[in-house]
C-alpha positions as CSV (number, residue, x, y, z in Angstrom):
1,X,-80.2,100.6,-49.2
2,X,-82.2,103.7,-51.5
3,X,-81.3,106.8,-48.9
4,X,-77.5,105.5,-49.1
5,X,-77.2,105.3,-52.4
6,X,-75.6,108.7,-52.3
7,X,-72.7,107.4,-51.2
8,X,-72.1,104.9,-53.7
9,X,-73.2,107.5,-56.6
10,X,-69.8,109.4,-54.9
11,X,-67.8,106.3,-55.3
12,X,-69.0,105.1,-58.2
13,X,-68.1,108.5,-59.8
14,X,-64.6,108.7,-57.8
15,X,-63.2,105.2,-58.6
16,X,-65.6,102.3,-59.6
17,X,-67.1,104.1,-63.0
18,X,-64.6,107.5,-63.0
19,X,-64.9,108.0,-67.2
20,X,-69.0,107.8,-66.9
21,X,-71.2,110.6,-65.9
22,X,-73.0,111.4,-62.7
23,X,-76.0,111.8,-64.9
24,X,-75.5,108.3,-66.2
25,X,-74.6,106.6,-62.8
26,X,-77.6,108.0,-61.0
27,X,-79.6,106.1,-63.3
28,X,-78.5,103.1,-61.2
29,X,-80.4,104.2,-57.8
30,X,-83.2,106.2,-59.9
31,X,-84.3,102.7,-61.5
32,X,-83.6,100.9,-58.1
33,X,-86.2,103.7,-56.7
34,X,-88.4,103.2,-59.8
35,X,-88.8,99.3,-59.2
36,X,-89.7,99.7,-55.6
37,X,-92.3,102.0,-56.5
38,X,-93.4,99.6,-59.5
39,X,-93.4,96.5,-58.0
40,X,-96.3,97.7,-55.4
41,X,-98.4,98.2,-57.9
42,X,-98.8,93.9,-58.5
43,X,-97.9,93.9,-54.9
44,X,-100.1,95.7,-52.9
45,X,-103.1,93.9,-54.4
46,X,-100.9,90.2,-53.1
47,X,-100.8,91.8,-49.7
48,X,-104.6,92.4,-49.8
49,X,-105.3,88.8,-50.8
50,X,-103.4,87.8,-48.1
51,X,-99.6,87.7,-49.2
52,X,-98.1,89.3,-46.8
53,X,-95.5,86.9,-45.3
54,X,-94.5,85.5,-48.8
55,X,-93.6,89.2,-50.4
56,X,-91.7,89.7,-47.4
57,X,-89.8,86.1,-48.1
58,X,-89.3,87.1,-51.4
59,X,-87.9,90.7,-50.8
60,X,-85.6,89.1,-48.3
61,X,-84.5,86.8,-51.2
62,X,-84.1,89.4,-54.0
63,X,-82.3,92.3,-51.7
64,X,-79.6,90.1,-49.9
65,X,-79.0,88.3,-53.7
66,X,-78.7,91.6,-55.0
67,X,-76.3,93.7,-52.5
68,X,-74.3,90.2,-53.0
69,X,-74.0,90.7,-56.8
70,X,-73.1,94.3,-56.7
71,X,-70.3,93.3,-54.7
72,X,-69.3,90.7,-57.5
73,X,-69.6,93.8,-59.9
74,X,-67.3,96.1,-61.7
75,X,-68.8,96.8,-64.7
76,X,-71.8,99.5,-65.3
77,X,-74.4,97.0,-66.9
78,X,-73.7,94.3,-63.8
79,X,-74.3,97.7,-61.7
80,X,-77.5,98.3,-62.9
81,X,-78.9,94.6,-63.2
82,X,-78.0,93.9,-59.1
83,X,-78.2,97.4,-57.7
84,X,-81.2,98.8,-59.9
85,X,-83.0,95.9,-60.8
86,X,-82.7,93.0,-58.4
87,X,-82.3,95.2,-55.3
88,X,-85.4,97.1,-56.5
89,X,-87.5,94.1,-57.3
90,X,-86.9,92.8,-53.8
91,X,-87.1,96.3,-51.8
92,X,-90.3,97.0,-53.6
93,X,-91.6,93.9,-52.0
94,X,-90.6,94.8,-48.7
95,X,-92.0,98.2,-49.2
96,X,-95.4,97.7,-49.4
97,X,-95.6,95.3,-46.6
98,X,-93.9,97.4,-44.2
99,X,-96.6,100.3,-44.6
100,X,-99.7,98.2,-45.6
101,X,-99.4,96.2,-42.1
102,X,-99.7,99.4,-39.9
103,X,-103.3,100.2,-40.7
104,X,-104.7,96.9,-39.4
105,X,-102.8,97.2,-36.1
106,X,-104.2,100.6,-35.4
107,X,-107.4,102.8,-35.6
108,X,-105.8,105.7,-33.8
109,X,-102.8,107.4,-33.6
110,X,-102.2,105.9,-37.4
111,X,-100.0,108.2,-39.0
112,X,-97.4,108.4,-35.8
113,X,-97.5,104.4,-35.8
114,X,-96.6,104.9,-40.4
115,X,-93.9,107.4,-39.3
116,X,-92.2,105.3,-36.9
117,X,-92.0,102.7,-39.3
118,X,-91.0,104.7,-42.2
119,X,-88.0,106.2,-39.9
120,X,-86.1,103.0,-40.1
121,X,-85.1,103.7,-43.5
122,X,-84.1,106.5,-42.2
123,X,-82.1,104.9,-39.6
124,X,-80.4,102.8,-42.7
125,X,-79.6,106.1,-44.3
126,X,-77.3,106.3,-41.8
127,X,-76.1,103.2,-40.7
128,X,-74.7,102.0,-44.4
129,X,-72.8,104.8,-45.7
130,X,-71.5,105.2,-42.3
131,X,-70.3,101.1,-42.7
132,X,-69.5,101.6,-46.6
133,X,-67.1,105.0,-46.0
134,X,-65.0,102.9,-42.8
135,X,-65.2,99.7,-44.5
136,X,-64.1,100.1,-47.9
137,X,-60.4,101.4,-47.6
138,X,-59.4,98.6,-45.5
139,X,-61.2,95.7,-47.1
140,X,-62.2,96.9,-50.0
141,X,-65.6,97.9,-52.1
142,X,-66.6,93.9,-52.6
143,X,-66.4,92.8,-48.5
144,X,-68.2,96.5,-47.3
145,X,-71.0,96.0,-49.5
146,X,-71.2,92.1,-48.6
147,X,-71.1,93.1,-45.0
148,X,-74.0,96.1,-45.7
149,X,-76.0,92.3,-47.0
150,X,-75.3,90.3,-43.7
151,X,-76.6,92.9,-41.7
152,X,-79.9,93.6,-44.3
153,X,-79.8,89.8,-43.8
154,X,-80.0,89.8,-39.9
155,X,-83.1,92.9,-39.9
156,X,-84.8,91.2,-42.5
157,X,-84.6,87.3,-41.1
158,X,-86.1,89.3,-38.2
159,X,-89.4,90.7,-40.6
160,X,-89.5,87.2,-42.1
161,X,-90.4,85.5,-38.3
162,X,-92.4,88.3,-37.0
163,X,-94.4,89.8,-39.8
164,X,-98.3,88.9,-39.5
165,X,-101.0,90.9,-41.2
166,X,-104.1,91.2,-39.3
167,X,-107.0,92.0,-41.4
168,X,-108.0,89.1,-42.9
169,X,-109.1,89.2,-47.1
170,X,-112.7,88.4,-48.0
171,X,-112.5,85.1,-49.5
172,X,-115.6,85.9,-51.6
173,X,-114.7,89.1,-52.8
174,X,-112.3,88.6,-56.2
175,X,-109.6,90.9,-56.5
176,X,-108.0,92.7,-59.7
177,X,-104.3,92.2,-60.6
178,X,-104.2,95.7,-60.6
179,X,-106.2,98.6,-58.7
180,X,-107.6,101.1,-61.0
181,X,-110.5,102.0,-59.1
182,X,-108.9,105.1,-57.6
183,X,-108.5,106.9,-60.6
184,X,-112.7,106.9,-60.3
185,X,-112.1,109.9,-58.0
186,X,-110.4,113.3,-58.0
187,X,-108.7,113.2,-54.7
188,X,-106.4,110.2,-55.8
189,X,-105.8,111.1,-59.0
190,X,-104.9,114.6,-57.5
191,X,-102.7,113.0,-54.8
192,X,-101.0,110.6,-57.5
193,X,-99.7,113.6,-60.0
194,X,-98.5,115.3,-56.3
195,X,-96.5,112.4,-55.4
196,X,-95.2,112.0,-59.2
197,X,-93.6,115.9,-59.2
198,X,-92.6,115.6,-55.6
199,X,-90.8,112.7,-56.3
200,X,-89.4,114.3,-58.9
201,X,-87.2,116.7,-56.7
202,X,-87.2,115.1,-52.9
203,X,-84.1,112.4,-53.6
204,X,-82.3,115.0,-55.3
205,X,-80.1,116.4,-52.1
206,X,-79.6,112.5,-51.0
207,X,-78.0,111.8,-54.5
208,X,-75.6,114.8,-54.7
209,X,-75.5,116.6,-51.7
210,X,-71.9,114.8,-50.6
211,X,-70.7,115.4,-54.3
212,X,-72.1,119.0,-53.7
213,X,-69.9,120.0,-50.4
214,X,-66.7,118.3,-51.7
215,X,-66.7,119.8,-55.4
216,X,-67.3,123.2,-53.0
217,X,-64.0,122.3,-51.3
218,X,-65.6,121.1,-47.9
219,X,-63.7,118.8,-45.7
220,X,-63.6,115.7,-47.3
221,X,-64.8,114.3,-43.7
222,X,-67.6,116.1,-43.7
223,X,-68.7,116.4,-47.2
224,X,-69.5,112.6,-46.6
225,X,-71.3,113.1,-43.6
226,X,-73.8,115.2,-45.1
227,X,-75.6,112.4,-45.9
228,X,-76.0,110.3,-42.8
229,X,-77.2,113.8,-41.6
230,X,-79.8,114.5,-43.6
231,X,-81.5,110.6,-43.2
232,X,-80.6,111.5,-39.1
233,X,-83.1,114.6,-40.0
234,X,-85.5,112.4,-42.0
235,X,-85.8,110.1,-38.7
236,X,-87.2,113.5,-37.0
237,X,-89.7,114.3,-40.0
238,X,-91.0,111.1,-40.0
239,X,-91.9,110.7,-36.3
240,X,-93.0,114.1,-35.7
241,X,-95.4,115.3,-38.8
242,X,-96.5,111.8,-38.2
243,X,-97.9,112.9,-34.3
244,X,-98.6,116.2,-35.9
245,X,-101.0,114.2,-38.5
246,X,-102.9,112.4,-36.0
247,X,-104.1,115.5,-34.3
248,X,-104.8,118.2,-37.6
249,X,-104.6,115.7,-40.4
250,X,-101.9,113.7,-43.0
251,X,-102.8,116.2,-45.7
252,X,-102.7,119.7,-43.7
253,X,-99.6,118.0,-42.2
254,X,-98.2,117.0,-45.5
255,X,-98.6,120.4,-47.4
256,X,-96.8,122.8,-45.0
257,X,-94.0,120.3,-44.8
258,X,-93.8,119.6,-49.0
259,X,-94.4,123.4,-49.2
260,X,-91.1,123.9,-46.3
261,X,-89.0,121.4,-48.4
262,X,-89.6,123.3,-51.8
263,X,-88.4,126.5,-49.8
264,X,-85.1,124.8,-48.1
265,X,-84.1,123.5,-51.7
266,X,-84.4,127.1,-53.1
267,X,-82.3,128.5,-49.5
268,X,-79.5,125.6,-50.7
269,X,-78.9,128.0,-53.5
270,X,-77.6,130.5,-51.4
271,X,-75.1,127.6,-49.2
272,X,-71.5,128.4,-51.0
273,X,-68.9,127.8,-48.3
274,X,-70.2,127.8,-44.8
275,X,-70.1,124.4,-43.5
276,X,-72.5,125.3,-40.4
277,X,-74.7,126.9,-43.0
278,X,-75.0,123.4,-44.7
279,X,-75.3,121.4,-41.6
280,X,-78.1,123.2,-40.1
281,X,-79.8,123.0,-44.2
282,X,-79.6,119.3,-44.6
283,X,-81.1,118.8,-41.2
284,X,-83.8,121.0,-41.6
285,X,-84.2,119.5,-45.5
286,X,-84.0,115.6,-44.2
287,X,-87.1,116.6,-41.4
288,X,-89.1,118.7,-44.0
289,X,-88.9,115.8,-46.7
290,X,-89.3,113.0,-44.5
291,X,-92.5,113.9,-43.6
292,X,-93.1,114.0,-47.5
293,X,-92.5,110.1,-47.2
294,X,-94.1,108.8,-44.0
295,X,-97.3,110.7,-44.6
296,X,-98.0,109.2,-47.9
297,X,-99.5,106.1,-47.0
298,X,-101.5,108.0,-44.2
299,X,-102.9,110.4,-47.2
300,X,-104.0,107.6,-49.1
301,X,-105.9,105.8,-46.3
302,X,-107.7,109.3,-45.0
303,X,-109.1,109.5,-49.1
304,X,-109.7,105.6,-49.1
305,X,-113.5,104.5,-47.6
306,X,-112.2,100.8,-47.8
307,X,-109.7,99.6,-45.8
308,X,-109.4,96.4,-47.5
309,X,-108.2,98.3,-50.4
310,X,-105.6,100.3,-48.9
311,X,-102.5,98.0,-50.5
312,X,-103.7,98.5,-53.9
313,X,-104.3,102.2,-53.7
314,X,-100.7,102.7,-52.1
315,X,-99.4,100.4,-54.7
316,X,-100.6,102.6,-57.5
317,X,-100.3,105.8,-56.1
318,X,-96.6,104.5,-55.5
319,X,-96.4,103.8,-59.3
320,X,-96.4,107.6,-60.2
321,X,-94.0,108.1,-57.3
322,X,-91.7,106.1,-59.4
323,X,-92.3,107.9,-62.6
324,X,-91.0,110.9,-60.8
325,X,-88.0,109.6,-59.1
326,X,-87.2,107.4,-62.2
327,X,-86.4,110.9,-63.9
328,X,-85.9,113.6,-61.4
329,X,-82.2,112.9,-60.3
330,X,-81.1,111.8,-64.0
331,X,-82.5,115.1,-65.1
332,X,-80.9,116.8,-61.9
333,X,-77.4,115.3,-62.7
334,X,-78.0,116.5,-66.2
335,X,-78.6,120.1,-65.4
336,X,-75.5,120.1,-63.4
337,X,-73.2,118.8,-66.3
338,X,-74.5,121.2,-68.4
339,X,-74.8,124.3,-67.1
340,X,-71.8,124.0,-64.7
341,X,-73.5,125.0,-62.2
342,X,-75.6,123.7,-59.4
343,X,-78.0,126.5,-58.7
344,X,-80.5,125.1,-62.4
345,X,-80.0,121.4,-60.0
346,X,-81.6,123.3,-57.0
347,X,-83.9,125.2,-58.4
348,X,-85.6,122.5,-60.2
349,X,-85.7,120.3,-56.7
350,X,-87.5,123.1,-55.0
351,X,-90.0,123.8,-57.7
352,X,-91.2,120.1,-57.9
353,X,-91.8,120.1,-54.4
354,X,-93.4,123.8,-54.6
355,X,-95.4,122.0,-57.2
356,X,-96.4,119.0,-55.2
357,X,-96.9,120.9,-52.3
358,X,-99.8,122.6,-54.4
359,X,-101.3,119.5,-55.2
360,X,-101.5,118.3,-52.2
361,X,-103.5,121.6,-50.9
362,X,-105.5,120.9,-54.2
363,X,-106.4,117.1,-53.1
364,X,-107.2,118.5,-49.8
365,X,-109.7,120.7,-50.9
366,X,-111.4,118.4,-53.5
367,X,-111.6,115.9,-50.9
368,X,-112.8,118.0,-48.1
369,X,-113.8,121.2,-49.2
370,X,-112.8,125.2,-48.9
371,X,-112.8,125.1,-44.9
372,X,-109.0,126.0,-43.6
373,X,-109.7,124.4,-40.2
374,X,-111.2,120.9,-41.0
375,X,-109.3,117.9,-40.4
376,X,-107.9,116.3,-43.4
């Protein structure tokens, strides 16, 4: 749902919340993303002690309930509570299980496996916006959102039935509610700051690319499809880099892909009136930015000595990602409103991603040293 928020952002700004600023509307998606990542701080240690299936059951309820309540919303505060808070908490519980469960099943090609699993959210970023776009004019906002809720319910019931954590917790070992042990290690600290900086910029195009295309005077149908095109590129970006990461190391590949995404964000400034250019840019940005999401868990695994601590470490790291998403997209909206130009927002996006690439590279050096040829 986070990958698909751009279609709601545009609908709210034009129809449902037309008197509300873009920056204020984007707080709905930012709160959603913040809670997805913040919830993992508590859900990660719960997963480590064997509560993976209850987390999926609880996450399913909150996501579906939140979608149904969103379909009834008409005021800003109602949408914040339903789409921002309720879905955010539920998706956070689902997210940590969906990535933390993978390392227990794979000893080789772990990054590729995580990338394949993470590509599911990009597929949702294609299906959900198209579903909403075609159903809303005929059956209205409420029922279009309810249809998405039923799709979510059907897919999540599959997860409830079949998900099974493989690794068994050690009953003699006490766990903390929140795992702060990683902060004693320099690589983990650097990587957390890298996640914060990267997520400040990462989702800006997903929130604003449709509005950018619409206000640039592009065809309305093409403007809408920019978001699914971004998500389509992200599918490739979550699978192929994972395969490369198994060979060359997740942090090596993550550094290159994040730097490429940052450079592409600056290239976005040059796209003024070229529809073909924006399509190609969206595919490329989706591909390279997708790696930043899919390789996060694999990178955490690579700097964590004990697999029984992966859930807690992932949860703590994603809290920093949450802070980045919370402030990144509203700041981007405020930049557009104040400057009345897209260049400032695009530059902010690129600068944050390039800073993140430098910090990921620093993490790699802190873990393995300055030998460039070494897998890390």
